[in-house]
C-alpha positions in Angstrom: -10.5 15.0 -0.7 -10.2 11.5 0.8 -8.6 11.1 4.1 -6.6 7.8 4.8 -5.9 6.3 8.3 -3.6 3.4 8.5 -3.3 0.6 11.0 -1.1 -2.5 11.5 2.5 -2.9 11.0 5.1 -3.3 13.8 8.1 -5.7 14.3 8.4 -9.2 13.2 11.2 -11.7 12.6 12.2 -12.7 9.1 9.7 -15.2 7.6 6.8 -13.8 9.6 3.7 -12.0 8.5 2.0 -8.7 9.1 -1.2 -7.1 7.7 -1.6 -3.4 7.1 -5.0 -1.7 6.9 -6.0 1.7 5.4 -9.5 3.1 6.2 -10.7 6.0 4.1 -13.2 8.8 4.6 -14.5 11.9 3.2 -15.1 10.7 -0.2 -16.4 7.8 -2.2 -13.9 4.9 -1.7 -14.5 3.3 -5.0 -13.8 6.4 -7.0 -10.1 5.8 -6.1 -7.2 3.5 -7.1 -5.5 2.8 -3.9 -2.2 1.3 -3.0 0.7 1.0 -0.8 4.1 2.6 -1.0 7.2 2.2 1.2 10.3 4.2 2.0 13.5 2.9 3.7 16.1 5.3 5.2 18.3 6.5 2.5 16.2 5.0 -0.3 13.7 6.3 -2.7 10.0 5.8 -2.2 8.9 2.5 -3.9 5.4 1.7 -5.1 4.7 -1.7 -3.5 1.2 -2.5 -4.7 -1.7 -0.8 -6.2 -5.3 -2.1 -6.8 -8.0 -0.8 -9.3 -11.2 0.7 -8.2 -13.1 -2.6 -9.0 -10.4 -4.7 -7.3 -9.8 -6.7 -10.5 -6.6 -5.4 -11.5 -3.4 -5.1 -9.3 0.3 -4.2 -9.5 3.2 -5.6 -7.4 6.7 -4.5 -7.3 9.0 -7.4 -8.3 10.5 -7.5 -4.9 7.3 -8.4 -3.3 5.6 -10.5 -5.8 4.4 -13.9 -4.5 4.7 -12.6 -1.0 2.4 -9.7 -0.5 -1.3 -9.5 -1.4 -3.3 -6.4 -1.8 -7.1 -6.3 -1.4 -9.9 -3.9 -0.9 -13.4 -4.0 0.6 -15.3 -1.1 -1.0 -18.2 -1.6 1.4 -15.7 -0.9 4.4 -13.7 1.8 2.4 -10.6 -0.1 3.4 -7.6 -1.5 1.6 -5.4 -4.1 3.0 -1.8 -5.3 2.4 -1.1 -8.8 3.6 2.7 -9.4 3.9 4.0 -12.9 4.2 7.5 -14.3 4.2 8.8 -11.0 5.4 12.5 -10.3 4.7 14.8 -7.7 6.5 14.9 -5.7 3.3 11.2 -5.1 3.6 11.9 -2.8 6.6 10.5 0.6 5.8 7.8 3.1 6.6 4.8 2.1 4.7 2.1 4.5 3.4 -1.2 3.9 1.9 -2.3 6.2 -0.9 -5.3 7.1 -3.2 -5.5 8.3 -6.6 -8.4 9.8 -8.5 -6.6 9.6 -11.8 -7.9 7.6 -14.7 -4.7 5.6 -15.1 -3.9 1.9 -15.0 -2.7 0.7 -11.6 0.9 0.3 -12.9 1.2 3.9 -13.7 -0.2 5.0 -10.4 2.3 2.8 -8.5 5.3 3.8 -10.6 4.5 7.5 -10.9 3.2 8.5 -7.5 4.3 12.1 -8.0 2.2 12.5 -10.9 -1.0 10.5 -9.8 -1.2 10.1 -6.0 -3.2 12.8 -4.3 -3.7 11.5 -0.9 -1.4 9.8 1.6 -1.9 8.0 4.9 0.1 8.9 7.9 2.6 6.2 7.5 3.3 2.9 9.5 6.7 1.4 10.4 7.4 -2.1 9.4 10.6 -3.7 10.9 11.8 -7.2 9.9 14.6 -8.6 12.1 16.9 -11.2 10.8 
């Protein structure tokens, strides 16, 4: 079972940028689709972005397209989420996740209950207006 350890996050003013990192251990990183999810108070968990094992395919929620960028470094067993032009509505707890399922990235990001097997500890992102 893969273990995920997150870093990054924090507080920023609207329009600012943050980068989240998630380093994995315990298993072969490129066996997994990895991604980022978020949950704001009182809201359902949302799949923000997911990336395929090779890094060729990615999925973004409509709310973050054009502002966020996911990437992975298989040699470092790390996935990143670069978040630019942040908005107050991006405020949430962000979680990295890994899936060993043989699914397209869209399915993993949209059906986490079915396909995500491992979660990071969570990182708070707060965007002030």
